[in-house]
C-alpha positions, 0 to 999 in steps of 0.5 A, spaced: 499 499 500 502 506 498 502 510 504 507 517 504 503 522 503 496 521 500 491 525 498 486 528 503 479 524 504 473 530 502 474 536 508 470 542 508 475 547 507 475 542 499 469 541 497 467 543 489 475 539 489 476 535 482 479 530 486 473 528 491 470 525 486 477 520 485 475 512 490 480 511 496 483 506 490 483 511 486 486 516 490 491 510 491 494 510 484 493 516 484 498 516 489 502 513 486 502 516 478 506 523 482 510 518 485 512 516 479 511 509 479 510 505 474 503 500 474 508 495 476 511 497 481 504 501 484 499 493 482 505 490 487 505 496 492 497 496 493 496 488 491 493 488 486 496 488 478 499 493 474 491 491 469 487 494 475 493 499 475 492 503 468 483 501 469 484 505 476 489 510 472 484 511 466 476 512 471 482 518 475 484 521 468 476 521 465 474 524 472 479 529 472 478 532 464 484 529 462 488 527 457 496 525 458 500 524 464 503 531 464 496 533 465 494 529 470 501 530 475 499 538 474 492 538 475 492 533 480 499 537 484 494 544 482 487 541 486 493 538 492 496 546 493 488 549 493 487 544 500 
């Protein structure tokens, strides 16, 4: 399980954030992406297959309305900074 500096759960001050739409597992996958981990490494850390990581990452990208990993990282870091 990826546990260093997770994206926090919804708080009153963060209402309306696009990160609020993510499931706990999607947050864990996003944390791994933000650390520069590969899908395989994220999967090993979370005890899931790299294909499942791909599915979660695709859902995160769709929910955050981004089409590249660079845009995903930028959006996630910007949203985290707002909190």
